All heavy atoms as an XYZ file, in Angstrom:
858
protein
N       0.816     -1.178      0.000
C       0.000      0.000      0.000
C       0.864      1.248      0.000
O       0.502      2.232     -0.618
C      -0.935     -0.006      1.185
C      -1.822      1.208      1.175
S      -3.259      1.122      2.209
C      -2.740      0.222      3.591
N       1.999      1.236      0.643
C       2.896      2.395      0.588
C       3.209      2.748     -0.854
O       3.322      3.918     -1.205
C       4.212      2.108      1.325
C       4.045      2.201      2.839
O       3.146      2.933      3.270
O       4.817      1.550      3.548
N       3.327      1.727     -1.701
C       3.641      1.976     -3.107
C       2.527      2.774     -3.760
O       2.786      3.661     -4.572
C       3.858      0.662     -3.836
N       1.276      2.476     -3.423
C       0.163      3.217     -4.019
C       0.229      4.681     -3.630
O       0.039      5.565     -4.454
C      -1.168      2.612     -3.574
N       0.525      4.970     -2.383
C       0.653      6.357     -1.953
C       1.902      6.984     -2.550
O       1.883      8.111     -3.020
C       0.718      6.464     -0.419
C      -0.598      6.234      0.254
C      -0.806      5.117      1.028
C      -1.638      7.137      0.103
C      -2.015      4.905      1.654
C      -2.852      6.929      0.725
C      -3.046      5.814      1.504
N       2.983      6.244     -2.550
C       4.250      6.768     -3.040
C       4.222      7.106     -4.514
O       4.843      8.063     -4.955
N       3.472      6.337     -5.306
C       3.389      6.622     -6.741
C       2.786      7.986     -6.985
O       3.101      8.646     -7.945
C       2.560      5.554     -7.439
C       3.333      4.280     -7.677
C       2.579      3.390     -8.620
N       1.289      3.027     -8.076
C       0.974      1.812     -7.647
N       1.842      0.852     -7.722
N      -0.212      1.549     -7.171
N       1.882      8.408     -6.119
C       1.299      9.731     -6.287
C       2.220     10.812     -5.758
O       2.088     11.969     -6.092
C      -0.049      9.825     -5.574
C      -1.177      9.081     -6.262
C      -2.459      9.244     -5.484
C      -1.374      9.572     -7.674
N       3.138     10.414     -4.915
C       4.122     11.359     -4.419
C       3.550     12.421     -3.505
O       4.165     13.454     -3.289
N       2.349     12.180     -2.953
C       1.782     13.228     -2.116
C       2.182     13.088     -0.654
O       2.031     14.016      0.118
C       0.257     13.279     -2.250
C      -0.456     12.015     -1.787
O       0.214     11.113     -1.251
O      -1.672     11.941     -1.959
N       2.684     11.922     -0.280
C       3.175     11.724      1.082
C       2.122     11.950      2.146
O       2.441     12.173      3.305
N       0.858     11.886      1.761
C      -0.199     12.238      2.701
C      -0.942     11.031      3.253
O      -2.120     11.114      3.515
C      -1.198     13.180      2.027
O      -1.823     12.518      0.950
N      -0.250      9.935      3.421
C      -0.954      8.751      3.892
C      -1.466      8.926      5.308
O      -2.460      8.328      5.679
C      -0.046      7.524      3.818
O       0.965      7.598      4.788
N      -0.838      9.746      6.110
C      -1.300      9.967      7.467
C      -1.188      8.738      8.343
O      -1.822      8.661      9.387
N      -0.399      7.769      7.942
C      -0.284      6.529      8.696
C       0.507      6.756      9.971
O       1.515      7.448      9.980
C       0.398      5.464      7.850
N       0.015      6.152     11.028
C       0.726      6.190     12.299
C       1.828      5.138     12.270
O       1.711      4.124     11.591
C      -0.243      5.911     13.434
N       2.892      5.387     12.986
C       3.998      4.436     13.055
C       4.053      3.859     14.459
O       4.029      4.594     15.444
C       5.332      5.129     12.725
O       5.206      5.761     11.458
C       6.473      4.142     12.683
N       4.133      2.513     14.537
C       4.222      1.885     15.854
C       5.681      1.883     16.312
O       6.571      2.254     15.544
C       3.598      0.482     15.826
C       4.406     -0.537     15.030
O       5.560     -0.262     14.674
O       3.858     -1.626     14.776
N       5.960      1.464     17.558
C       7.337      1.480     18.062
C       8.316      0.647     17.233
O       9.509      0.920     17.203
C       7.208      0.909     19.481
C       5.796      1.190     19.881
C       5.003      1.106     18.604
N       7.811     -0.350     16.513
C       8.663     -1.186     15.668
C       8.909     -0.562     14.302
O       9.573     -1.146     13.460
N       8.367      0.635     14.064
C       8.566      1.319     12.796
C       7.581      0.925     11.711
O       7.696      1.367     10.571
N       6.607      0.069     12.065
C       5.608     -0.331     11.071
C       4.491      0.697     11.029
O       4.108      1.251     12.053
C       5.041     -1.706     11.419
C       6.087     -2.809     11.306
C       5.473     -4.123     11.713
N       5.019     -4.017     13.098
C       5.420     -4.785     14.095
N       6.267     -5.759     13.877
N       4.976     -4.611     15.321
N       3.984      0.913      9.828
C       2.888      1.868      9.669
C       1.557      1.195      9.936
O       1.367      0.027      9.634
C       2.894      2.455      8.263
C       4.080      3.338      8.037
C       3.997      3.963      6.675
N       5.150      4.829      6.488
C       5.275      5.675      5.511
N       4.331      5.773      4.597
N       6.334      6.427      5.402
N       0.640      1.952     10.481
C      -0.700      1.473     10.756
C      -1.678      2.361      9.984
O      -1.654      3.577     10.120
C      -0.972      1.557     12.263
O      -2.318      1.254     12.525
N      -2.511      1.740      9.180
C      -3.431      2.489      8.331
C      -4.850      2.388      8.854
O      -5.296      1.338      9.298
C      -3.386      1.965      6.895
C      -2.043      2.177      6.250
C      -1.085      1.167      6.241
C      -1.725      3.391      5.668
C       0.155      1.368      5.656
C      -0.495      3.607      5.083
C       0.442      2.585      5.083
O       1.662      2.795      4.503
N      -5.586      3.468      8.727
C      -6.989      3.491      9.107
C      -7.878      3.253      7.902
O      -7.418      3.087      6.773
N      -9.180      3.272      8.143
C     -10.156      3.015      7.086
C     -10.045      4.025      5.947
O     -10.148      3.666      4.774
C     -11.568      3.015      7.667
N      -9.824      5.295      6.260
C      -9.701      6.313      5.207
C      -8.480      6.063      4.333
O      -8.523      6.256      3.111
C      -9.626      7.718      5.809
C     -10.963      8.180      6.372
O     -12.000      7.581      6.034
O     -10.960      9.159      7.148
N      -7.378      5.623      4.968
C      -6.169      5.305      4.203
C      -6.418      4.142      3.249
O      -5.991      4.164      2.094
C      -5.006      4.942      5.138
C      -4.613      6.083      6.044
O      -4.521      7.228      5.549
O      -4.405      5.833      7.242
N      -7.102      3.126      3.749
C      -7.394      1.955      2.913
C      -8.327      2.321      1.759
O      -8.140      1.873      0.631
C      -7.994      0.838      3.764
C      -7.046      0.253      4.814
C      -7.780     -0.758      5.690
C      -5.836     -0.386      4.166
N      -9.315      3.162      2.043
C     -10.225      3.614      0.991
C      -9.455      4.393     -0.065
O      -9.659      4.214     -1.273
C     -11.356      4.475      1.577
O     -12.109      3.671      2.487
C     -12.272      5.017      0.495
N      -8.550      5.269      0.354
C      -7.747      6.072     -0.569
C      -6.879      5.162     -1.446
O      -6.838      5.324     -2.675
C      -6.887      7.063      0.215
C      -6.101      7.993     -0.641
N      -6.678      9.014     -1.361
C      -4.777      8.060     -0.902
C      -5.740      9.660     -2.034
N      -4.578      9.106     -1.756
N      -6.222      4.213     -0.842
C      -5.361      3.296     -1.599
C      -6.182      2.452     -2.568
O      -5.797      2.267     -3.730
C      -4.575      2.390     -0.653
N      -7.341      1.958     -2.119
C      -8.202      1.161     -2.990
C      -8.717      2.006     -4.153
O      -8.799      1.521     -5.283
C      -9.369      0.583     -2.192
N      -9.034      3.264     -3.884
C      -9.493      4.162     -4.941
C      -8.419      4.345     -6.000
O      -8.684      4.275     -7.206
C      -9.900      5.526     -4.352
O     -10.974      5.329     -3.431
C     -10.317      6.510     -5.436
N      -7.199      4.548     -5.569
C      -6.069      4.700     -6.498
C      -5.936      3.449     -7.365
O      -5.814      3.535     -8.589
C      -4.763      4.973     -5.726
C      -4.821      6.349     -5.079
C      -3.543      4.842     -6.642
C      -3.733      6.593     -4.040
N      -5.980      2.293     -6.735
C      -5.830      1.039     -7.478
C      -6.984      0.814     -8.450
O      -6.768      0.400     -9.589
C      -5.682     -0.132     -6.509
C      -4.406     -0.100     -5.650
C      -4.435     -1.215     -4.620
C      -3.172     -0.187     -6.514
N      -8.216      1.098     -8.024
C      -9.370      0.922     -8.902
C      -9.302      1.851    -10.104
O      -9.572      1.440    -11.245
C     -10.672      1.171     -8.132
C     -11.072      0.085     -7.144
C     -12.221      0.572     -6.259
C     -11.481     -1.176     -7.886
N      -8.931      3.102     -9.880
C      -8.828      4.051    -10.992
C      -7.705      3.672    -11.943
O      -7.821      3.813    -13.155
C      -8.642      5.469    -10.460
C      -9.856      6.054     -9.721
C      -9.498      7.385     -9.063
C     -11.052      6.195    -10.645
N      -6.613      3.155    -11.383
C      -5.505      2.698    -12.231
C      -5.948      1.505    -13.073
O      -5.670      1.429    -14.265
C      -4.297      2.345    -11.370
C      -3.068      2.051    -12.195
C      -1.837      1.963    -11.349
C      -0.651      1.825    -12.276
N       0.239      0.787    -11.947
N      -6.661      0.552    -12.457
C      -7.169     -0.612    -13.189
C      -8.173     -0.186    -14.261
O      -8.332     -0.870    -15.269
C      -7.816     -1.608    -12.230
C      -6.813     -2.349    -11.376
C      -7.467     -3.209    -10.296
O      -8.720     -3.300    -10.265
O      -6.726     -3.769     -9.477
N      -8.855      0.951    -14.047
C      -9.809      1.467    -15.035
C      -9.089      2.134    -16.200
O      -9.729      2.569    -17.155
C     -10.771      2.450    -14.374
N      -7.760      2.211    -16.108
C      -6.977      2.745    -17.214
C      -6.593      4.204    -17.091
O      -6.049      4.784    -18.022
N      -6.867      4.810    -15.958
C      -6.524      6.215    -15.778
C      -5.065      6.356    -15.368
O      -4.528      5.533    -14.628
C      -7.432      6.852    -14.725
C      -8.927      6.819    -15.057
C      -9.726      7.418    -13.917
C      -9.217      7.546    -16.355
N      -4.437      7.412    -15.838
C      -3.046      7.687    -15.503
C      -2.923      8.299    -14.119
O      -3.892      8.800    -13.536
N      -1.714      8.280    -13.597
C      -1.499      8.762    -12.230
C      -1.786     10.253    -12.073
O      -2.294     10.672    -11.034
C      -0.077      8.422    -11.775
C       0.163      6.918    -11.587
C       1.610      6.653    -11.197
C      -0.773      6.333    -10.549
N      -1.496     11.060    -13.087
C      -1.822     12.483    -12.979
C      -3.328     12.691    -12.900
O      -3.815     13.528    -12.132
C      -1.233     13.275    -14.152
C       0.262     13.430    -14.024
O       0.822     13.406    -12.934
N       0.931     13.577    -15.155
N      -4.066     11.922    -13.682
C      -5.526     11.998    -13.635
C      -6.031     11.532    -12.281
O      -6.911     12.166    -11.685
C      -6.138     11.137    -14.760
O      -5.658     11.621    -16.016
C      -7.651     11.174    -14.740
N      -5.482     10.443    -11.799
C      -5.880      9.923    -10.480
C      -5.602     10.955     -9.411
O      -6.432     11.201     -8.527
C      -5.168      8.587    -10.182
C      -5.658      7.509    -11.153
C      -5.385      8.156     -8.734
C      -4.857      6.218    -11.116
N      -4.441     11.582     -9.478
C      -4.091     12.613     -8.498
C      -5.135     13.722     -8.525
O      -5.612     14.175     -7.478
C      -2.701     13.180     -8.761
C      -2.276     14.217     -7.728
C      -0.887     14.793     -7.987
N       0.139     13.784     -7.821
C       0.895     13.298     -8.809
N       0.753     13.734    -10.042
N       1.813     12.392     -8.564
N      -5.518     14.146     -9.707
C      -6.520     15.211     -9.832
C      -7.854     14.792     -9.223
O      -8.535     15.598     -8.588
C      -6.732     15.582    -11.302
O      -5.558     16.109    -11.856
N      -8.225     13.543     -9.431
C      -9.504     13.057     -8.924
C      -9.511     12.834     -7.419
O     -10.557     12.922     -6.784
C      -9.886     11.750     -9.626
C     -10.266     11.886    -11.095
C     -10.385     10.502    -11.732
C     -11.558     12.668    -11.254
N      -8.360     12.524     -6.856
C      -8.314     12.167     -5.429
C      -7.866     13.312     -4.534
O      -7.673     13.116     -3.339
C      -7.398     10.949     -5.198
O      -6.089     11.240     -5.676
C      -7.953      9.706     -5.874
N      -7.716     14.496     -5.106
C      -7.303     15.635     -4.278
C      -8.413     16.671     -4.205
O      -8.172     17.869     -4.307
C      -6.011     16.284     -4.809
O      -6.203     16.645     -6.178
C      -4.828     15.352     -4.655
N      -9.625     16.194     -4.058
C     -10.750     17.085     -3.801
C     -11.357     17.731     -5.023
O     -11.881     18.842     -4.931
N     -11.327     17.081     -6.157
C     -11.945     17.635     -7.360
C     -13.450     17.762     -7.143
O     -14.091     16.845     -6.641
C     -11.655     16.735     -8.560
N     -14.002     18.923     -7.524
C     -15.449     19.090     -7.418
C     -16.141     18.319     -8.544
O     -15.492     17.762     -9.434
C     -15.844     20.565     -7.440
C     -15.452     21.276     -8.727
O     -15.257     20.606     -9.762
O     -15.338     22.511     -8.699
N     -17.457     18.298     -8.496
C     -18.218     17.489     -9.459
C     -17.950     17.910    -10.898
O     -17.760     17.067    -11.774
C     -19.701     17.603     -9.140
C     -20.540     16.772    -10.048
C     -22.006     16.925     -9.777
N     -22.696     16.241    -10.862
C     -23.816     15.617    -10.738
N     -24.424     15.590     -9.593
N     -24.368     15.027    -11.764
N     -17.921     19.192    -11.182
C     -17.693     19.669    -12.555
C     -16.313     19.250    -13.051
O     -16.160     18.808    -14.199
C     -17.848     21.182    -12.618
N     -15.311     19.360    -12.200
C     -13.959     18.958    -12.576
C     -13.895     17.457    -12.803
O     -13.302     16.984    -13.775
C     -12.944     19.385    -11.491
O     -13.020     20.802    -11.335
C     -11.544     18.966    -11.845
N     -14.525     16.716    -11.902
C     -14.540     15.256    -12.028
C     -15.184     14.853    -13.358
O     -14.665     14.018    -14.082
C     -15.302     14.638    -10.850
C     -15.290     13.114    -10.856
C     -15.984     12.536     -9.630
N     -17.418     12.756     -9.676
C     -18.110     13.480     -8.797
N     -17.492     14.068     -7.794
N     -19.410     13.624     -8.906
N     -16.291     15.500    -13.697
C     -16.962     15.174    -14.961
C     -16.092     15.551    -16.154
O     -16.036     14.796    -17.137
C     -18.318     15.876    -15.035
C     -19.360     15.213    -14.195
N     -20.666     15.087    -14.593
C     -19.287     14.624    -12.979
C     -21.349     14.449    -13.658
N     -20.534     14.171    -12.671
N     -15.429     16.677    -16.085
C     -14.548     17.106    -17.175
C     -13.397     16.132    -17.368
O     -12.940     15.912    -18.497
C     -14.018     18.513    -16.909
N     -12.937     15.541    -16.300
C     -11.834     14.571    -16.370
C     -12.329     13.221    -16.864
O     -11.709     12.586    -17.714
C     -11.160     14.419    -14.982
C     -10.407     15.700    -14.616
C     -10.235     13.206    -14.949
C      -9.928     15.744    -13.170
N     -13.462     12.776    -16.343
C     -13.934     11.422    -16.630
C     -14.688     11.285    -17.946
O     -14.679     10.206    -18.555
C     -14.812     10.923    -15.483
C     -14.087     10.682    -14.157
C     -15.073     10.261    -13.082
C     -12.976      9.652    -14.320
N     -15.322     12.338    -18.426
C     -16.104     12.247    -19.666
C     -15.259     11.761    -20.847
O     -15.654     10.819    -21.539
C     -16.772     13.591    -19.957
C     -17.890     13.502    -20.974
C     -18.700     14.786    -21.064
N     -19.578     14.893    -19.904
C     -19.509     15.877    -19.004
N     -18.640     16.844    -19.127
N     -20.337     15.906    -17.978
N     -14.086     12.365    -21.128
C     -13.275     11.856    -22.244
C     -12.778     10.423    -22.016
O     -12.694      9.633    -22.964
C     -12.086     12.825    -22.323
C     -12.463     14.004    -21.510
C     -13.514     13.562    -20.541
N     -12.467     10.079    -20.775
C     -12.013      8.719    -20.475
C     -13.135      7.723    -20.743
O     -12.898      6.638    -21.284
C     -11.534      8.623    -19.028
N     -14.367      8.099    -20.400
C     -15.513      7.219    -20.651
C     -15.740      7.050    -22.149
O     -16.003      5.938    -22.617
C     -16.765      7.781    -19.973
N     -15.618      8.135    -22.902
C     -15.817      8.044    -24.354
C     -14.745      7.169    -25.001
O     -15.038      6.364    -25.878
C     -15.823      9.433    -24.995
C     -16.153      9.398    -26.467
C     -17.464      8.673    -26.764
O     -18.479      8.909    -26.127
N     -17.437      7.769    -27.726
N     -13.515      7.324    -24.558
C     -12.436      6.486    -25.094
C     -12.690      5.014    -24.784
O     -12.490      4.141    -25.636
C     -11.093      6.927    -24.511
C      -9.915      6.170    -25.076
C      -8.586      6.659    -24.522
O      -8.496      7.815    -24.083
O      -7.645      5.854    -24.534
N     -13.145      4.733    -23.584
C     -13.445      3.354    -23.212
C     -14.610      2.804    -24.029
O     -14.576      1.649    -24.468
C     -13.739      3.269    -21.710
C     -13.926      1.885    -21.122
C     -12.744      0.975    -21.426
C     -14.152      1.980    -19.623
N     -15.647      3.619    -24.270
C     -16.754      3.175    -25.115
C     -16.261      2.806    -26.515
O     -16.695      1.807    -27.094
C     -17.827      4.264    -25.217
C     -18.726      4.357    -24.015
C     -19.871      5.344    -24.255
N     -20.331      5.840    -22.987
C     -19.962      6.985    -22.421
N     -19.147      7.796    -23.052
N     -20.413      7.336    -21.245
N     -15.368      3.615    -27.071
C     -14.813      3.337    -28.398
C     -14.031      2.030    -28.398
O     -14.129      1.233    -29.337
C     -13.906      4.482    -28.848
O     -14.650      5.660    -29.019
N     -13.259      1.812    -27.352
C     -12.484      0.576    -27.226
C     -13.412     -0.632    -27.138
O     -13.171     -1.669    -27.772
C     -11.568      0.645    -25.992
O     -10.672      1.749    -26.148
C     -10.779     -0.641    -25.797
N     -14.484     -0.508    -26.376
C     -15.448     -1.605    -26.229
C     -16.127     -1.904    -27.563
O     -16.289     -3.070    -27.945
C     -16.477     -1.285    -25.126
C     -15.796     -1.323    -23.759
C     -17.667     -2.242    -25.180
C     -16.643     -0.760    -22.629
N     -16.500     -0.857    -28.298
C     -17.126     -1.046    -29.603
C     -16.193     -1.790    -30.545
O     -16.606     -2.737    -31.240
C     -17.543      0.316    -30.199
O     -18.496      0.922    -29.322
C     -18.137      0.161    -31.584
N     -14.933     -1.387    -30.573
C     -13.948     -2.056    -31.436
C     -13.737     -3.507    -31.000
O     -13.632     -4.404    -31.845
C     -12.629     -1.290    -31.415
N     -13.702     -3.740    -29.700
C     -13.509     -5.105    -29.194
C     -14.703     -5.990    -29.547
O     -14.533     -7.158    -29.915
C     -13.279     -5.092    -27.685
N     -15.906     -5.440    -29.470
C     -17.099     -6.219    -29.837
C     -17.074     -6.593    -31.316
O     -17.433     -7.710    -31.684
C     -18.363     -5.439    -29.501
C     -18.694     -5.435    -28.034
C     -19.988     -4.714    -27.764
N     -20.306     -4.768    -26.348
C     -20.920     -3.813    -25.686
N     -21.304     -2.709    -26.309
N     -21.156     -3.935    -24.396
N     -16.668     -5.648    -32.164
C     -16.582     -5.931    -33.604
C     -15.539     -7.014    -33.863
O     -15.766     -7.914    -34.681
C     -16.240     -4.655    -34.365
N     -14.420     -6.949    -33.171
C     -13.386     -7.968    -33.333
C     -13.894     -9.335    -32.866
O     -13.655    -10.355    -33.531
C     -12.135     -7.589    -32.528
O     -11.570     -6.416    -33.043
N     -14.595     -9.358    -31.763
C     -15.141    -10.613    -31.252
C     -16.173    -11.192    -32.220
O     -16.192    -12.407    -32.464
C     -15.768    -10.405    -29.867
C     -16.339    -11.637    -29.180
C     -15.265    -12.705    -28.989
C     -16.960    -11.252    -27.843
N     -16.999    -10.328    -32.804
C     -17.979    -10.798    -33.792
C     -17.273    -11.456    -34.975
O     -17.678    -12.524    -35.433
C     -18.832     -9.628    -34.279
C     -19.859    -10.017    -35.324
C     -20.638     -8.824    -35.869
O     -20.509     -7.711    -35.345
O     -21.367     -9.032    -36.854
N     -16.213    -10.839    -35.438
C     -15.455    -11.394    -36.560
C     -14.847    -12.749    -36.195
O     -14.969    -13.726    -36.936
C     -14.357    -10.425    -36.983
C     -13.442    -10.888    -38.107
C     -14.211    -10.983    -39.418
C     -12.260     -9.957    -38.235
N     -14.227    -12.828    -35.051
C     -13.568    -14.069    -34.615
C     -14.582    -15.175    -34.372
O     -14.403    -16.313    -34.815
C     -12.706    -13.795    -33.365
C     -11.500    -12.939    -33.769
C     -12.267    -15.098    -32.698
C     -10.734    -12.356    -32.604
N     -15.684    -14.853    -33.676
C     -16.700    -15.876    -33.429
C     -17.362    -16.326    -34.727
O     -17.709    -17.496    -34.885
C     -17.737    -15.370    -32.431
C     -17.183    -15.322    -31.024
C     -18.196    -14.823    -29.998
O     -19.171    -14.140    -30.381
O     -17.995    -15.128    -28.815
N     -17.510    -15.394    -35.677
C     -18.051    -15.763    -36.981
C     -17.169    -16.786    -37.661
O     -17.659    -17.744    -38.257
N     -15.857    -16.583    -37.585
C     -14.925    -17.549    -38.159
C     -14.991    -18.902    -37.465
O     -14.905    -19.952    -38.108
N     -15.176    -18.878    -36.160
C     -15.270    -20.135    -35.407
C     -16.544    -20.906    -35.730
O     -16.550    -22.138    -35.750
C     -15.217    -19.847    -33.899
C     -13.869    -19.423    -33.338
C     -14.023    -18.980    -31.884
C     -12.877    -20.570    -33.438
N     -17.620    -20.178    -35.944
C     -18.924    -20.815    -36.154
C     -19.279    -21.014    -37.621
O     -20.351    -21.521    -37.928
C     -20.016    -19.985    -35.474
C     -19.809    -19.898    -33.980
O     -19.443    -20.866    -33.346
N     -20.027    -18.725    -33.420
N     -18.395    -20.631    -38.504
C     -18.672    -20.671    -39.938
C     -18.639    -22.100    -40.478
O     -17.711    -22.859    -40.207
C     -17.656    -19.815    -40.691
S     -17.957    -19.748    -42.459
N     -19.675    -22.452    -41.251
C     -19.736    -23.775    -41.872
C     -19.134    -23.766    -43.270
O     -18.950    -24.815    -43.874
C     -21.180    -24.264    -41.911
C     -21.747    -24.485    -40.515
C     -23.205    -24.910    -40.540
O     -23.728    -25.267    -41.617
O     -23.812    -24.892    -39.463
N     -18.835    -22.585    -43.784
C     -18.227    -22.474    -45.115
C     -16.764    -22.906    -45.044
O     -16.071    -22.643    -44.059
C     -18.280    -21.021    -45.611
C     -19.645    -20.548    -45.997
C     -20.527    -20.064    -45.043
C     -20.052    -20.576    -47.324
C     -21.778    -19.621    -45.390
C     -21.312    -20.123    -47.687
C     -22.179    -19.642    -46.718
N     -16.301    -23.548    -46.073
C     -14.880    -23.900    -46.144
C     -14.036    -22.625    -46.229
O     -13.010    -22.502    -45.591
C     -14.632    -24.810    -47.358
C     -13.295    -25.505    -47.336
C     -13.128    -26.439    -46.135
O     -14.093    -27.094    -45.700
O     -11.996    -26.518    -45.630
N     -14.503    -21.659    -47.032
C     -13.830    -20.374    -47.210
C     -14.648    -19.322    -46.461
O     -15.730    -18.931    -46.885
C     -13.752    -20.029    -48.705
C     -13.078    -18.685    -48.962
O     -12.723    -17.981    -47.995
O     -12.921    -18.346    -50.152
N     -14.143    -18.885    -45.337
C     -14.883    -17.970    -44.467
C     -15.238    -16.663    -45.176
O     -16.230    -16.025    -44.843
C     -14.099    -17.712    -43.153
C     -12.890    -16.848    -43.403
C     -14.991    -17.087    -42.104
N     -14.469    -16.287    -46.203
C     -14.768    -15.037    -46.910
C     -16.041    -15.144    -47.748
O     -16.536    -14.138    -48.248
C     -13.590    -14.603    -47.810
O     -13.399    -15.560    -48.851
C     -12.322    -14.437    -47.001
N     -16.583    -16.341    -47.901
C     -17.837    -16.539    -48.632
C     -19.052    -16.410    -47.710
O     -20.184    -16.386    -48.174
C     -17.856    -17.927    -49.298
C     -16.751    -18.123    -50.282
C     -17.041    -17.347    -51.526
N     -15.925    -17.463    -52.452
C     -15.613    -16.548    -53.338
N     -16.321    -15.448    -53.419
N     -14.601    -16.700    -54.136
N     -18.809    -16.326    -46.430
C     -19.899    -16.217    -45.465
C     -20.592    -14.859    -45.632
O     -19.932    -13.816    -45.693
C     -19.322    -16.354    -44.047
C     -20.326    -16.384    -42.938
C     -19.643    -16.738    -41.627
N     -18.770    -15.685    -41.154
C     -19.140    -14.764    -40.259
N     -20.347    -14.772    -39.744
N     -18.285    -13.846    -39.863
N     -21.941    -14.829    -45.721
C     -22.655    -13.558    -45.917
C     -22.332    -12.499    -44.859
O     -22.154    -11.329    -45.194
C     -24.135    -13.964    -45.858
C     -24.143    -15.402    -46.265
C     -22.851    -15.973    -45.745
N     -22.235    -12.880    -43.619
C     -21.918    -11.893    -42.573
C     -20.512    -11.334    -42.740
O     -20.268    -10.169    -42.452
C     -22.094    -12.492    -41.175
C     -23.544    -12.599    -40.782
O     -24.421    -11.965    -41.378
N     -23.813    -13.420    -39.796
N     -19.600    -12.148    -43.199
C     -18.238    -11.666    -43.451
C     -18.259    -10.650    -44.581
O     -17.627     -9.602    -44.499
C     -17.297    -12.836    -43.780
C     -15.867    -12.397    -43.951
C     -15.050    -12.241    -42.841
C     -15.353    -12.097    -45.206
C     -13.736    -11.813    -42.980
C     -14.041    -11.674    -45.360
C     -13.240    -11.525    -44.238
O     -11.945    -11.101    -44.380
N     -19.000    -10.948    -45.620
C     -19.116    -10.021    -46.741
C     -19.718     -8.686    -46.272
O     -19.315     -7.622    -46.720
C     -19.966    -10.636    -47.859
C     -19.347    -11.881    -48.458
C     -18.601    -11.511    -49.672
N     -17.863    -12.654    -50.184
C     -17.596    -12.807    -51.438
N     -18.016    -11.940    -52.315
N     -16.870    -13.829    -51.830
N     -20.691     -8.762    -45.375
C     -21.291     -7.546    -44.824
C     -20.238     -6.725    -44.097
O     -20.156     -5.508    -44.263
C     -22.437     -7.897    -43.869
C     -23.068     -6.672    -43.198
C     -24.095     -7.070    -42.126
N     -23.594     -7.990    -41.128
C     -22.873     -7.635    -40.053
N     -22.531     -6.385    -39.855
N     -22.492     -8.548    -39.176
N     -19.411     -7.380    -43.293
C     -18.356     -6.675    -42.569
C     -17.370     -6.010    -43.521
O     -16.934     -4.875    -43.297
C     -17.621     -7.632    -41.623
C     -18.420     -8.159    -40.433
C     -17.634     -9.253    -39.714
C     -18.772     -7.034    -39.489
N     -17.015     -6.711    -44.590
C     -16.099     -6.141    -45.580
C     -16.730     -4.920    -46.237
O     -16.098     -3.877    -46.389
C     -15.693     -7.199    -46.632
C     -14.957     -6.564    -47.802
C     -14.838     -8.279    -45.979
N     -18.014     -5.043    -46.602
C     -18.722     -3.923    -47.234
C     -18.787     -2.728    -46.290
O     -18.581     -1.578    -46.697
C     -20.143     -4.357    -47.669
O     -20.024     -5.428    -48.594
C     -20.889     -3.208    -48.293
N     -19.057     -2.973    -45.012
C     -19.088     -1.879    -44.031
C     -17.733     -1.195    -43.925
O     -17.646      0.012    -43.718
C     -19.511     -2.413    -42.653
C     -20.975     -2.777    -42.569
C     -21.320     -3.443    -41.255
O     -20.438     -3.609    -40.385
O     -22.504     -3.836    -41.102
N     -16.670     -1.958    -44.048
C     -15.315     -1.422    -43.900
C     -14.840     -0.673    -45.141
O     -14.295      0.416    -45.042
C     -14.344     -2.542    -43.540
C     -12.881     -2.180    -43.414
C     -12.628     -1.114    -42.331
N     -12.956     -1.569    -41.031
C     -12.095     -2.047    -40.139
N     -10.823     -2.135    -40.440
N     -12.502     -2.427    -38.966
N     -15.040     -1.265    -46.318
C     -14.452     -0.690    -47.534
C     -15.479     -0.268    -48.577
O     -15.102      0.267    -49.615
C     -13.443     -1.660    -48.179
C     -12.285     -1.923    -47.252
C     -14.104     -2.943    -48.626
N     -16.741     -0.502    -48.341
C     -17.754     -0.148    -49.318
C     -18.047     -1.319    -50.243
O     -17.458     -2.386    -50.142
N     -18.958     -1.087    -51.142
C     -19.381     -2.128    -52.072
C     -18.283     -2.397    -53.097
O     -17.699     -1.460    -53.651
C     -20.659     -1.706    -52.814
O     -21.657     -1.419    -51.826
C     -21.169     -2.794    -53.724
N     -18.013     -3.645    -53.316
C     -17.004     -4.020    -54.329
C     -17.712     -4.185    -55.663
O     -18.797     -4.736    -55.732
C     -16.314     -5.312    -53.924
C     -15.507     -5.164    -52.673
S     -14.222     -6.366    -52.681
C     -14.015     -6.625    -50.959
N     -17.085     -3.701    -56.714
C     -17.702     -3.773    -58.047
C     -16.987     -4.747    -58.924
O     -15.906     -5.083    -58.831
C     -17.710     -2.391    -58.665
C     -18.548     -1.474    -57.833
C     -18.239      0.001    -58.104
O     -17.339      0.335    -58.838
N     -18.994      0.857    -57.466
């Protein structure tokens, strides 16, 4: 957990130190560290995470997260199209997958009608 705080470089963990030199974290510290990890797993960069975890108001939070959400939606759309193509190949009964009507539709959507 020190690494999660240290990556942000804010040094604000507020952890108490016991006589053996070990840090003791409270519920707020654990929530902060978990938030950092969740946002990182969501694909956000550390500068963005820092902005979000240092008291950003709702308007700022929305301004930061809106483009990230749109980028993720685009990635999901592309991944779904790729999965459709791959599953089509797996489920295709044609010897030549390029003869499959759905494959032809995908090609037409990508490059237009072939003449």
